[in-house]
C-alpha positions in Angstrom: 3.0 7.8 -8.0 3.7 4.8 -10.1 4.4 1.1 -10.5 7.6 -0.8 -11.0 7.9 -1.8 -14.7 9.0 -5.3 -13.4 5.4 -6.2 -12.5 4.1 -9.1 -14.7 1.8 -11.0 -12.4 -1.8 -11.0 -11.3 -2.2 -10.2 -7.6 -5.8 -11.3 -7.8 -5.0 -15.0 -8.2 -6.0 -16.9 -5.1 -2.5 -18.2 -4.4 -3.1 -18.5 -0.7 -5.8 -20.4 1.1 -8.6 -18.4 2.7 -8.1 -18.0 6.4 -10.5 -20.0 8.6 -12.0 -17.0 10.4 -15.4 -15.4 10.8 -16.3 -12.8 8.2 -16.1 -10.0 10.8 -12.4 -10.8 11.4 -11.5 -10.7 7.7 -9.0 -7.8 7.0 -9.3 -8.1 3.3 -11.6 -6.2 0.9 -12.4 -6.1 -2.8 -13.4 -2.8 -4.3 -15.1 -2.6 -7.7 -16.4 0.3 -9.8 -13.3 2.4 -9.4 -12.3 5.0 -12.1 -10.4 3.6 -15.1 -6.7 4.5 -14.9 -6.8 5.0 -11.1 -3.4 4.8 -9.4 -2.3 3.9 -6.0 -2.0 7.5 -4.8 -5.6 8.3 -5.8 -7.0 5.2 -4.3 -5.3 5.6 -0.9 -6.0 9.3 -0.8 -9.6 8.3 -0.4 -8.9 6.0 2.5 -8.1 8.2 5.5 -8.6 7.9 9.2 -9.1 4.2 9.0 -6.0 2.1 9.7 -2.6 1.0 8.5 -2.6 -0.6 5.1 -1.0 -4.1 5.0 -1.4 -4.5 1.2 -3.1 -2.9 -1.8 -3.3 -3.7 -5.4 -5.2 -2.2 -8.3 -6.5 -4.1 -11.3 -7.2 -1.6 -14.1 -10.2 -1.5 -16.4 -10.0 -3.8 -19.3 -12.8 -2.9 -21.8 -11.9 -5.8 -24.2 -12.7 -8.2 -21.4 -15.8 -6.4 -20.4 -14.4 -4.6 -17.4 -15.2 -0.9 -17.9 -14.0 0.1 -14.4 -11.0 -0.7 -12.2 -11.0 -2.8 -9.1 -8.7 -3.0 -6.1 -7.7 -5.4 -3.3 -7.1 -3.8 0.1 -5.9 -5.5 3.3 -5.6 -3.8 6.7 -3.1 -4.7 9.5 -5.8 -4.6 12.1 -9.3 -6.3 12.1 -10.5 -3.3 14.1 -9.6 -1.1 11.1 -11.2 -3.5 8.7 -14.4 -3.5 10.8 -14.4 0.3 10.8 -13.8 0.5 7.1 -16.7 -2.0 6.5 -19.0 0.1 8.7 -18.3 3.2 6.6 -18.4 1.6 3.1 -20.7 -1.4 3.0 -22.9 -1.7 0.0 -25.4 1.0 0.9 -22.5 3.4 1.7 -20.2 3.3 -1.4 -16.7 4.6 -1.4 -16.8 7.7 -3.6 -13.6 8.1 -5.7 -13.4 10.9 -8.3 -17.2 10.8 -8.9 -17.4 7.0 -9.1 -19.4 5.2 -6.4 -17.2 2.2 -5.8 -18.7 -0.9 -4.2 -16.9 -2.4 -1.2 -17.2 -6.1 -0.3 -15.3 -8.4 1.9 -12.8 -10.4 -0.1 -13.8 -14.1 -0.4 -10.2 -15.0 0.2 -10.1 -14.1 3.9 -7.0 -12.7 5.5 -6.6 -12.8 9.3 -5.1 -10.0 11.3 -1.4 -10.1 10.5 0.8 -10.6 13.6 3.3 -7.7 13.1 4.5 -4.9 15.4 2.4 -1.8 15.7 5.1 0.4 14.2 5.3 -1.5 10.9 3.8 0.5 8.1 3.9 0.9 4.3 5.9 4.1 4.8 9.7 4.0 5.0 11.7 7.0 6.0 15.3 7.2 5.1 17.6 9.9 6.5 21.3 10.5 5.8 23.9 12.5 4.0 22.4 14.1 0.9 25.1 12.6 -1.4 24.0 9.2 -0.3 20.3 9.6 0.3 18.9 10.4 -3.2 15.6 9.5 -4.7 17.0 8.4 -8.0 19.5 6.1 -6.4 16.9 4.6 -4.0 14.5 4.0 -6.9 17.2 2.2 -8.9 18.0 0.0 -5.9 14.4 -0.8 -5.3 13.6 -1.6 -9.0 16.6 -4.0 -9.1 15.3 -5.9 -6.1 11.6 -6.1 -5.9 8.2 -5.2 -7.4 6.5 -2.2 -6.0 3.7 0.4 -6.4 4.2 3.9 -5.1 1.7 6.2 -3.4 4.0 9.2 -2.9 7.6 10.3 -2.3 8.3 13.2 0.0 11.7 14.8 0.3 12.9 17.0 3.2 16.4 18.4 2.6 18.2 20.2 5.4 21.7 21.5 4.8 23.9 18.5 4.1 21.2 16.1 5.3 18.2 14.7 3.5 15.2 12.7 4.6 13.1 10.9 2.0 9.7 9.3 2.8 8.7 6.5 0.5 5.0 5.7 0.8 4.5 2.4 -0.8 1.2 0.8 -1.8 1.8 -2.1 0.6 3.9 -3.0 3.6 3.9 -6.7 2.5 6.7 -7.3 0.0 7.2 -3.6 -0.6 8.0 -1.4 2.4 9.0 -4.6 4.2 11.5 -5.5 1.4 12.8 -2.0 1.0 13.7 -2.0 4.7 15.6 -5.3 4.3 17.4 -4.3 1.1 18.7 -1.0 2.4 19.6 -2.6 5.8 21.9 -5.0 3.9 23.3 -2.5 1.4 26.9 -1.5 2.0 26.3 2.1 0.7 23.7 2.7 3.4 25.6 1.9 6.5 25.1 4.9 8.8 21.9 5.8 7.2 18.8 5.9 9.4 15.9 3.8 8.2 12.6 3.6 10.0 8.9 3.2 9.5 6.8 6.3 9.3 3.1 7.0 10.0 0.7 5.7 7.4 -1.5 8.6 6.3 -4.4 6.1 6.1 -4.2 5.3 9.8 -6.6 6.6 12.4 -6.0 10.2 13.4 -5.1 10.2 17.2 
């Protein structure tokens, strides 16, 4: 797991207007009281059987500013998933993460249900010849083109073929952009690129 070293911004700045929707339709949450130093992999490992993640971002603890624990922003693709998450982790039912009882509230900057296909996820699966499909090569391409946070990378080599599954922290601007970058890259013609199942999604 990790974060691109290119990141210099603050994802918590309200750069977008809050959607004009009822609270129950808000797909965005703010989570406080998370363990200091928590990474994307640890956060998302505690969000299972809920729904596809549209976006996530962690703001680490900053003791000098009085923030002794970390916080996170989490947005789901579907309002049904957001409603289910809220029913599980409202104030009296905290999200337990590594011994910390994190508090879940609806984000005051409301996000409406994004209008994207059902197969779009934060997971990108790349399959092709092993001399082309290599983790180090893909990471170098991604780092040169966009900012990202990683949940996990899973490799599945088979003879001369290799499949690599990149589980990003977000679909928005991460998995989404990786798909576009590889689709336009001359070295990846003939390589299969598809979206995979988000492990945070509901179990069928």
